[in-house]
C-alpha positions as CSV (number, residue, x, y, z in Angstrom):
1,X,-6.3,0.9,-7.0
2,X,-3.1,0.0,-7.9
3,X,-1.2,0.7,-4.7
4,X,-3.7,-1.8,-2.9
5,X,-3.4,-4.3,-5.8
6,X,0.3,-4.7,-5.6
7,X,0.1,-4.9,-1.8
8,X,-2.5,-7.2,-1.9
9,X,-0.3,-9.8,-3.5
10,X,3.3,-9.1,-2.4
11,X,3.1,-12.0,0.0
12,X,5.4,-14.5,-2.0
13,X,6.0,-16.9,0.7
14,X,4.6,-20.1,-0.9
15,X,6.3,-22.8,-2.1
16,X,5.4,-24.2,-5.8
17,X,5.9,-27.3,-7.3
18,X,7.2,-27.8,-11.0
19,X,3.9,-28.6,-11.9
20,X,1.9,-25.6,-10.0
21,X,4.9,-23.1,-11.2
22,X,4.2,-24.1,-14.9
23,X,0.3,-24.0,-14.5
24,X,0.8,-20.6,-12.4
25,X,2.9,-18.8,-15.3
26,X,0.5,-20.4,-17.9
27,X,-2.2,-18.0,-16.8
28,X,-0.3,-15.0,-18.1
29,X,-1.6,-13.4,-15.1
30,X,0.4,-10.0,-16.0
31,X,-1.6,-9.6,-18.5
32,X,-5.0,-9.1,-16.5
33,X,-6.5,-6.6,-14.7
34,X,-4.5,-3.9,-13.2
35,X,-1.2,-6.2,-13.7
36,X,-1.3,-5.1,-17.2
37,X,0.0,-1.5,-16.9
38,X,3.6,-0.8,-17.7
39,X,3.2,1.3,-14.1
40,X,2.2,-1.5,-12.1
41,X,4.6,-2.3,-9.3
42,X,6.7,-0.5,-6.6
43,X,7.9,2.8,-7.4
44,X,11.5,2.2,-7.8
45,X,11.1,0.1,-10.7
46,X,9.6,3.7,-12.8
47,X,13.5,5.1,-12.0
48,X,14.5,5.2,-15.9
49,X,13.6,3.0,-19.0
50,X,15.5,0.5,-20.6
51,X,14.6,-1.2,-24.2
52,X,13.3,-4.6,-24.2
53,X,12.8,-4.4,-20.2
54,X,10.9,-7.2,-18.6
55,X,7.6,-5.5,-17.5
56,X,7.5,-5.3,-13.2
57,X,4.1,-7.4,-13.0
58,X,5.8,-9.9,-15.4
59,X,8.6,-10.4,-13.4
60,X,6.6,-10.6,-10.2
61,X,4.8,-13.5,-11.0
62,X,8.2,-14.9,-12.6
63,X,9.7,-14.5,-8.6
64,X,6.6,-15.7,-7.3
65,X,6.1,-19.4,-8.8
66,X,9.7,-19.9,-9.5
67,X,11.8,-18.7,-6.9
68,X,11.3,-18.9,-2.8
69,X,11.9,-16.8,0.0
70,X,15.4,-16.3,1.3
71,X,16.9,-17.9,-1.7
72,X,20.2,-16.4,-3.5
73,X,18.5,-15.6,-7.0
74,X,20.8,-14.6,-9.9
75,X,20.3,-12.3,-13.1
76,X,23.2,-12.4,-15.2
77,X,22.0,-10.0,-17.5
78,X,19.5,-7.9,-15.2
79,X,19.5,-4.4,-17.1
80,X,17.9,-2.0,-15.0
81,X,17.3,-4.3,-12.4
82,X,13.9,-5.4,-12.8
83,X,13.7,-8.9,-12.2
84,X,16.4,-8.5,-9.3
85,X,14.8,-5.6,-7.7
86,X,11.4,-7.3,-7.7
87,X,12.8,-10.6,-6.3
88,X,14.7,-8.7,-3.2
89,X,11.2,-6.7,-2.6
90,X,9.9,-10.1,-1.8
91,X,12.4,-11.5,0.4
92,X,15.2,-13.1,-1.6
93,X,18.6,-12.3,-1.6
94,X,19.1,-10.7,-5.4
95,X,22.0,-10.6,-7.6
96,X,22.3,-8.8,-10.7
97,X,25.3,-8.2,-13.2
98,X,25.3,-6.5,-16.5
99,X,27.9,-4.7,-18.6
100,X,25.9,-1.8,-20.0
101,X,27.3,1.1,-17.7
102,X,23.5,2.9,-18.1
103,X,21.7,-0.3,-17.3
104,X,24.1,-0.8,-14.0
105,X,23.8,2.9,-12.8
106,X,19.9,2.4,-12.8
107,X,20.0,-0.9,-11.5
108,X,22.7,0.1,-8.6
109,X,20.3,2.9,-8.0
110,X,17.8,0.6,-6.7
111,X,20.5,-1.0,-4.1
112,X,20.3,1.6,-1.5
113,X,18.4,0.8,2.0
114,X,16.2,3.0,4.1
115,X,16.2,6.4,2.1
116,X,14.8,9.5,3.5
117,X,13.2,12.3,1.2
118,X,14.1,14.8,3.8
119,X,17.2,13.5,4.0
120,X,18.3,13.2,0.2
121,X,16.5,17.0,-0.4
122,X,19.2,18.1,1.6
123,X,21.8,16.6,0.1
124,X,20.2,18.0,-3.3
125,X,20.3,21.3,-2.0
126,X,23.7,21.4,-0.5
127,X,25.1,20.0,-3.7
128,X,27.5,22.4,-5.6
129,X,27.3,23.3,-9.2
130,X,30.0,24.3,-10.8
131,X,29.7,25.5,-14.0
132,X,33.0,26.9,-14.6
133,X,34.3,23.4,-14.3
134,X,32.3,21.8,-17.0
135,X,33.8,21.7,-20.7
136,X,31.3,21.5,-22.9
137,X,34.1,21.1,-25.7
138,X,34.9,17.4,-24.9
139,X,31.0,16.6,-26.0
140,X,30.0,16.1,-29.8
141,X,27.6,18.6,-31.1
142,X,24.8,15.9,-31.6
143,X,24.6,15.8,-27.7
144,X,24.5,19.4,-27.2
145,X,21.5,20.2,-29.7
146,X,19.2,17.9,-27.0
147,X,20.0,20.4,-24.4
148,X,19.8,24.4,-23.4
149,X,24.0,24.6,-22.4
150,X,23.2,26.1,-19.1
151,X,21.0,23.1,-18.2
152,X,23.3,20.7,-19.7
153,X,26.3,22.3,-17.5
154,X,24.2,22.0,-14.1
155,X,23.7,18.2,-15.0
156,X,26.8,17.2,-15.9
157,X,28.3,19.2,-12.8
158,X,25.6,17.6,-10.4
159,X,26.4,13.8,-11.8
160,X,30.0,14.1,-11.1
161,X,29.1,15.5,-7.7
162,X,26.8,12.3,-7.2
163,X,28.8,10.0,-8.4
164,X,32.3,11.2,-6.2
165,X,30.1,10.9,-3.3
166,X,28.3,7.3,-3.9
167,X,24.7,9.0,-4.1
168,X,23.6,6.1,-6.1
169,X,20.0,6.5,-5.8
170,X,20.0,10.4,-6.9
171,X,22.5,9.7,-9.5
172,X,20.4,7.3,-11.3
173,X,17.2,9.4,-10.5
174,X,19.0,12.8,-12.3
175,X,20.2,10.5,-15.4
176,X,16.7,9.4,-16.0
177,X,15.5,13.0,-16.0
178,X,18.4,13.9,-18.5
179,X,16.3,12.7,-21.7
180,X,12.5,13.4,-21.7
181,X,9.4,14.8,-23.4
182,X,7.8,16.1,-20.1
183,X,8.2,19.2,-18.1
184,X,10.0,17.2,-15.4
185,X,12.9,16.6,-17.5
186,X,15.7,18.2,-18.5
187,X,16.3,17.6,-21.9
188,X,14.6,19.6,-25.1
189,X,11.3,17.5,-26.5
190,X,12.3,14.0,-27.1
191,X,11.1,10.3,-26.1
192,X,11.4,8.5,-22.6
193,X,13.6,5.9,-24.1
194,X,14.8,6.2,-27.6
195,X,16.4,9.7,-28.0
196,X,14.6,11.5,-31.0
197,X,16.1,14.4,-32.5
198,X,15.1,17.4,-30.9
199,X,13.3,20.0,-34.3
200,X,16.3,22.1,-35.4
201,X,14.5,25.1,-34.5
202,X,14.2,24.5,-30.9
203,X,16.3,26.7,-28.8
204,X,15.8,25.1,-25.5
205,X,14.4,26.6,-22.7
206,X,16.8,26.5,-19.1
207,X,15.3,24.2,-16.9
208,X,16.8,24.2,-13.6
209,X,18.1,20.8,-12.3
210,X,17.5,21.1,-8.4
211,X,13.9,21.1,-8.4
212,X,12.9,18.6,-11.0
213,X,15.9,16.5,-9.5
214,X,13.7,16.6,-6.2
215,X,10.4,15.7,-7.7
216,X,11.6,12.8,-9.2
217,X,13.4,11.4,-5.8
218,X,9.9,12.2,-4.3
219,X,8.3,10.0,-7.2
220,X,10.3,7.1,-7.1
221,X,10.1,6.7,-3.3
222,X,6.2,6.9,-3.0
223,X,6.1,3.2,-2.0
224,X,9.6,3.5,0.0
225,X,12.9,2.0,-0.4
226,X,14.4,-1.4,0.7
227,X,14.7,-2.2,4.0
228,X,17.3,-5.0,4.1
229,X,20.2,-5.2,2.1
230,X,19.1,-7.9,-0.1
231,X,19.7,-6.6,-3.7
232,X,23.4,-6.7,-5.1
233,X,24.5,-4.9,-8.6
234,X,27.6,-5.2,-10.0
235,X,29.5,-4.6,-13.7
236,X,30.2,-8.8,-14.6
237,X,30.2,-10.4,-17.9
238,X,27.9,-13.2,-17.8
239,X,30.4,-15.4,-19.6
240,X,32.7,-15.1,-16.7
241,X,30.6,-15.4,-13.5
242,X,32.6,-14.2,-10.5
243,X,30.8,-16.4,-7.9
244,X,31.7,-19.6,-6.1
245,X,30.6,-22.8,-7.5
246,X,27.4,-23.8,-6.0
247,X,26.5,-20.8,-4.7
248,X,23.2,-19.9,-6.6
249,X,19.9,-21.3,-5.9
250,X,17.8,-20.2,-8.9
251,X,18.9,-18.1,-11.9
252,X,16.1,-15.9,-13.5
253,X,16.7,-13.7,-16.5
254,X,15.6,-12.0,-19.8
255,X,18.6,-12.5,-21.9
256,X,19.4,-10.2,-24.7
257,X,16.9,-10.6,-27.5
258,X,18.5,-12.0,-30.6
259,X,19.9,-9.8,-33.1
260,X,17.0,-7.9,-32.7
261,X,17.5,-4.5,-29.9
262,X,20.4,-2.3,-29.9
263,X,20.8,-1.9,-26.3
264,X,23.9,0.8,-27.0
265,X,22.3,2.9,-29.5
266,X,19.2,3.1,-27.8
267,X,20.9,4.7,-24.9
268,X,23.3,6.8,-26.5
269,X,22.4,10.3,-24.8
270,X,22.3,9.0,-21.5
271,X,25.1,7.0,-21.9
272,X,26.9,10.4,-23.7
273,X,25.7,12.3,-20.4
274,X,27.7,9.9,-18.2
275,X,30.5,10.4,-20.7
276,X,30.3,7.3,-23.0
277,X,30.1,9.4,-26.1
278,X,33.1,8.4,-28.4
279,X,32.3,6.2,-31.2
280,X,35.0,3.6,-30.5
281,X,33.7,2.8,-27.2
282,X,30.6,2.8,-27.9
283,X,31.7,0.1,-30.7
284,X,33.7,-2.0,-28.3
285,X,30.7,-2.0,-25.8
286,X,28.4,-3.3,-28.9
287,X,30.9,-5.8,-29.3
288,X,30.8,-7.2,-26.1
289,X,27.0,-7.6,-25.8
290,X,25.5,-10.8,-26.5
291,X,23.2,-10.3,-29.3
292,X,24.9,-10.6,-32.9
293,X,23.4,-13.0,-35.1
294,X,26.3,-15.1,-36.0
295,X,27.7,-15.3,-32.3
296,X,24.3,-15.3,-30.3
297,X,24.4,-19.1,-29.7
298,X,27.7,-19.6,-29.3
299,X,28.3,-16.8,-26.3
300,X,25.0,-18.1,-24.9
301,X,26.4,-21.4,-24.4
302,X,29.6,-19.8,-22.2
303,X,26.8,-18.5,-20.2
304,X,25.1,-21.2,-19.8
305,X,28.4,-23.2,-18.7
306,X,29.0,-20.7,-16.0
307,X,25.4,-20.8,-14.7
308,X,25.7,-24.5,-14.4
309,X,29.3,-23.7,-12.7
310,X,27.4,-21.6,-10.1
311,X,24.0,-23.2,-9.4
312,X,23.3,-25.9,-6.6
313,X,22.6,-29.4,-7.5
314,X,19.2,-29.5,-8.5
315,X,19.1,-25.4,-8.8
316,X,16.9,-23.8,-11.5
317,X,17.3,-21.5,-14.3
318,X,14.3,-19.3,-16.1
319,X,15.0,-17.5,-19.1
320,X,12.2,-15.5,-20.9
321,X,13.1,-15.1,-24.4
322,X,11.8,-13.9,-27.7
323,X,11.4,-15.1,-31.3
324,X,13.6,-13.8,-34.0
325,X,12.9,-12.8,-37.5
326,X,15.0,-13.1,-40.6
327,X,13.9,-12.2,-44.1
328,X,14.4,-16.1,-44.7
329,X,13.0,-17.6,-41.9
330,X,11.7,-17.3,-38.2
331,X,13.9,-18.4,-35.5
332,X,12.7,-19.8,-32.3
333,X,15.2,-18.7,-30.1
334,X,13.9,-20.7,-27.1
335,X,14.5,-24.5,-29.2
336,X,17.8,-23.3,-30.2
337,X,18.5,-22.6,-26.1
338,X,17.2,-25.6,-25.3
339,X,19.1,-27.9,-27.2
340,X,22.4,-25.9,-25.8
341,X,21.1,-26.6,-22.3
342,X,20.6,-30.3,-22.6
343,X,24.3,-30.7,-24.0
344,X,25.6,-28.7,-20.6
345,X,24.3,-30.6,-17.9
346,X,20.6,-29.4,-17.5
347,X,16.8,-31.0,-17.6
348,X,14.4,-29.0,-19.3
349,X,11.7,-28.8,-16.9
350,X,8.9,-26.9,-19.0
351,X,8.1,-24.0,-21.8
352,X,5.5,-21.3,-21.3
353,X,4.6,-19.2,-24.3
354,X,3.3,-15.7,-24.4
355,X,2.1,-13.9,-27.9
356,X,3.6,-10.4,-27.3
357,X,1.8,-7.3,-30.0
358,X,4.7,-5.4,-32.1
359,X,5.4,-1.8,-29.7
360,X,5.8,0.5,-32.3
361,X,7.4,3.0,-29.8
362,X,10.7,0.8,-29.6
363,X,13.0,-0.2,-32.1
364,X,11.4,-3.4,-34.3
365,X,12.7,-5.1,-37.5
366,X,9.4,-7.0,-38.3
367,X,5.7,-6.3,-37.9
368,X,5.0,-9.7,-37.3
369,X,3.4,-10.9,-33.9
370,X,6.4,-12.5,-31.6
371,X,6.4,-14.5,-28.8
372,X,8.0,-14.7,-25.8
373,X,8.6,-17.8,-24.1
374,X,9.3,-19.2,-20.4
375,X,11.7,-21.8,-20.7
376,X,12.6,-23.3,-17.4
377,X,15.5,-25.8,-16.6
378,X,17.1,-27.9,-13.5
379,X,20.7,-28.6,-12.9
380,X,21.4,-32.3,-13.3
């Protein structure tokens, strides 16, 4: 049923006026019927998790109403590439930027075209596993607590091989299943997103990597892969965009939440598996993220200035932003960003409000009902 639903709406050729775009988004269609399911949409969307990621169905309707086929779409905070992938799946040229190494690896895994399960299976079977070359002494004890050590050595050996040979899709699949609670995952039982500490009396069973990896590859290619090279993912700071002036038609993005989510610590185990586990490196990475209370708006202004530069005249920008709560007051992030856009050459087109329930499965600092606001602007 869900697959049929996806195919029936996956024809995004109609051009919508600003009024029609606003009216369409106000329907909140991603919260109705089969669209409300986290699993809705193309199977590539489900390669790996990410805290605070936009739902694929939400991304679908933003792409549907706000963008047009053959346009060049930029997501400067792409995370694991949900908006960018949905744009590419629907005939847009999509560019995604981020600075989180884990997010980039998952997003990059979605970019490869014309993937074939049989060929990928052969690559996995032939990949060498050199456990003797893996030095676990370089990894902190807290990482090793999550694994049977023989399984961990297999993971690390294979990740290095797939990275060296540019098998981005396979690498992303393996990185994703390196943590989780199901039989197909490779760690001791742990949450799919946040790495809750395993039970101290759990010795950890040996889990052979290759069979589980092949099953993962098959699951996420159930709906196929991209047939054209329409998706480009790169490491790039949104405050220093490496793009030509007037080169982008539309910007669609869900920027980092204002002092709410920890995008580094929430993914600490998968980052560690990638080799990013020392505290200094993680601290430096956290400092680079745009989310800190005292600097958030200042850093977002740097991004908005960059977006004005790369957008074509009349080009449009759509942000999905969440509220922020402090013990003393609530902050409507959208209103604060509206002022910045207005001061930097943009015209406000509309705002659509969507209330969201508290999700106890991810880190939250409040039990209040929050709102996501879709804000849209046009370059003057």
